[in-house]
C-alpha positions as CSV (number, residue, x, y, z in Angstrom):
1,X,76.4,104.0,94.2
2,X,79.2,101.7,93.4
3,X,75.7,99.0,92.8
4,X,74.6,100.3,90.2
5,X,77.1,103.0,88.2
6,X,78.4,101.4,85.5
7,X,82.2,102.0,85.4
8,X,83.7,99.7,82.3
9,X,80.4,98.7,80.6
10,X,79.5,98.7,76.4
11,X,75.9,98.0,74.6
12,X,78.4,95.7,72.8
13,X,80.1,94.2,75.4
14,X,77.1,93.8,77.1
15,X,74.2,92.6,74.3
16,X,71.8,90.0,75.9
17,X,72.0,92.3,79.4
18,X,68.6,94.3,80.1
19,X,69.4,97.8,80.6
20,X,68.3,98.9,84.5
21,X,65.5,101.3,83.2
22,X,64.1,101.4,86.2
23,X,66.8,101.6,89.2
24,X,68.2,104.1,86.7
25,X,64.4,106.0,87.1
26,X,64.6,105.6,90.7
27,X,68.2,107.4,90.9
28,X,66.7,109.7,89.1
29,X,63.6,110.7,91.3
30,X,65.8,110.6,93.9
31,X,67.8,113.5,92.2
32,X,64.0,115.7,91.2
33,X,63.5,115.1,94.9
34,X,66.6,116.8,96.0
35,X,66.0,119.6,93.6
36,X,63.0,120.1,94.5
37,X,64.4,120.2,98.4
38,X,67.1,122.5,96.8
39,X,64.6,125.2,95.4
40,X,63.2,126.1,99.2
41,X,66.3,126.0,101.1
42,X,69.0,127.6,97.9
43,X,68.9,130.4,95.5
44,X,68.7,129.7,91.5
45,X,72.1,131.4,89.9
46,X,71.4,133.3,86.5
47,X,70.6,130.8,84.2
48,X,67.8,130.1,87.0
49,X,69.7,126.3,87.6
50,X,69.3,125.0,91.3
51,X,72.8,124.5,92.6
52,X,72.7,120.9,94.0
53,X,74.2,119.4,97.3
54,X,77.3,117.8,96.3
55,X,76.8,113.9,97.2
56,X,73.3,114.3,94.7
57,X,75.4,116.6,91.7
58,X,77.6,113.4,91.9
59,X,74.8,111.0,91.6
60,X,73.4,112.8,88.8
61,X,76.8,112.9,87.4
62,X,77.3,109.1,87.8
63,X,73.5,108.8,86.5
64,X,74.4,110.5,83.5
65,X,78.0,108.4,82.5
66,X,76.1,105.0,83.1
67,X,73.6,105.8,80.9
68,X,76.3,107.1,78.1
69,X,77.9,103.8,79.2
70,X,75.6,101.6,78.2
71,X,74.3,103.6,74.8
72,X,70.9,104.2,76.6
73,X,70.3,107.9,74.4
74,X,70.8,106.2,71.3
75,X,67.5,105.4,69.0
76,X,69.7,102.1,67.4
77,X,70.7,100.8,70.6
78,X,67.3,101.1,71.7
79,X,66.1,98.9,68.9
80,X,68.6,96.9,69.8
81,X,67.6,95.9,73.3
82,X,64.2,94.8,72.6
83,X,63.5,91.0,72.3
84,X,62.9,89.6,68.6
85,X,59.7,88.3,69.2
86,X,58.1,90.7,71.5
87,X,54.6,92.2,70.4
88,X,55.2,95.5,69.1
89,X,53.1,97.2,72.0
90,X,55.7,96.6,73.4
91,X,58.6,97.6,71.8
92,X,56.9,100.7,71.1
93,X,56.2,101.5,74.4
94,X,59.5,100.0,76.5
95,X,61.3,102.9,73.3
96,X,58.9,105.2,74.6
97,X,60.2,104.9,77.7
98,X,63.7,104.8,77.4
99,X,63.2,108.3,75.3
100,X,61.0,110.2,78.0
101,X,63.8,108.8,80.4
102,X,66.6,110.5,78.2
103,X,64.2,113.9,78.0
104,X,63.9,113.9,81.8
105,X,67.4,113.1,82.2
106,X,68.0,115.6,79.9
107,X,65.5,118.4,82.1
108,X,67.3,118.1,85.2
109,X,70.6,118.2,84.3
110,X,69.7,121.6,82.5
111,X,68.0,122.9,86.1
112,X,71.4,122.0,87.8
113,X,74.5,123.0,88.4
114,X,77.2,122.3,91.3
115,X,78.0,124.6,94.1
116,X,81.5,125.4,94.8
117,X,83.5,125.3,98.0
118,X,81.7,129.1,98.3
119,X,78.3,127.6,97.3
120,X,77.7,128.8,94.4
121,X,77.4,127.9,91.6
122,X,80.0,126.3,90.0
123,X,79.1,126.3,86.1
124,X,82.4,124.8,85.4
125,X,81.5,121.2,86.6
126,X,78.5,120.7,84.0
127,X,80.2,119.9,81.2
128,X,79.6,116.0,83.0
129,X,75.9,116.6,82.2
130,X,73.7,116.0,79.4
131,X,73.4,117.7,76.8
132,X,70.8,118.2,73.4
133,X,73.6,116.6,71.4
134,X,73.6,113.4,73.4
135,X,70.2,112.6,72.8
136,X,70.4,110.7,69.3
137,X,66.7,110.2,68.9
138,X,63.4,111.4,67.9
139,X,60.6,113.1,70.6
140,X,58.7,111.1,72.0
141,X,55.0,110.2,70.5
142,X,51.8,112.0,71.8
143,X,50.9,111.6,75.4
144,X,47.9,109.3,73.7
145,X,49.1,105.9,74.7
146,X,49.5,106.9,78.2
147,X,46.0,108.1,78.7
148,X,44.3,105.2,76.4
149,X,42.0,103.6,78.7
150,X,42.7,99.8,79.9
151,X,42.0,97.7,76.7
152,X,41.8,100.9,74.0
153,X,45.7,100.1,73.9
154,X,45.6,98.6,70.5
155,X,42.7,101.5,68.6
156,X,45.2,103.6,69.6
157,X,48.9,102.3,69.3
158,X,47.4,101.6,65.4
159,X,46.8,105.1,65.1
160,X,49.6,106.1,66.4
161,X,51.5,104.2,64.0
162,X,51.5,107.2,61.7
163,X,52.4,109.1,63.8
164,X,55.6,106.9,64.6
165,X,56.2,106.3,60.7
166,X,55.9,109.8,59.9
167,X,58.2,111.0,62.4
168,X,61.0,108.4,60.5
169,X,62.4,107.2,64.5
170,X,65.5,105.9,62.8
171,X,66.1,108.7,60.5
172,X,69.0,111.2,62.1
173,X,68.1,114.4,60.5
174,X,64.9,113.7,63.1
175,X,66.8,113.3,66.2
176,X,67.0,115.8,68.9
177,X,70.8,116.2,68.9
178,X,70.4,117.5,65.3
179,X,69.0,120.5,67.3
180,X,71.6,121.5,69.2
181,X,74.0,122.6,66.2
182,X,71.3,124.8,65.7
183,X,70.5,125.9,69.8
184,X,74.5,125.7,70.9
185,X,77.2,128.8,70.6
186,X,80.2,128.1,72.5
187,X,81.2,131.5,72.3
188,X,77.9,132.2,74.1
189,X,77.6,131.2,77.9
190,X,74.1,131.0,77.9
191,X,71.4,127.5,77.2
192,X,68.3,128.4,75.0
193,X,66.8,125.0,76.2
């Protein structure tokens, strides 16, 4: 785990280093497969969370911590990560890919909980996982571009451009993190989303 987990790094210290998104996606896929296996062998807690084995939960926490250190869940950082002269379609797809990764990781965090020494759910350990408040970006655009036939991407992208502008990706009011204050109450021990 030490080879991919970032301990002392920030985007400001490493401005020209590409994010290891494919590595992070591979780690996330490993955790998703562990959830499928665990759901067959382990019961769920009252919040319908899967109790992960300790090693898989530690892997999930390390992934979240590394992504936070890189600043991956910040839209301004997503934009800064792109090459200045990259084609607009490539920039668009890269940013959408990072948004979808962030949401997928949030969903996995939402579905996971560590086990304590008795094998029961240990909700206290969830503070290290991703929350809605961490997701400082807008929802991804529709799946239309992802499902477009080869060669038709530009037509779909031109149609999607108006959606992207209307979404105001750079406006913090439209970021997912803004919804967290509406959906989270520290006095209620239940995750609504």
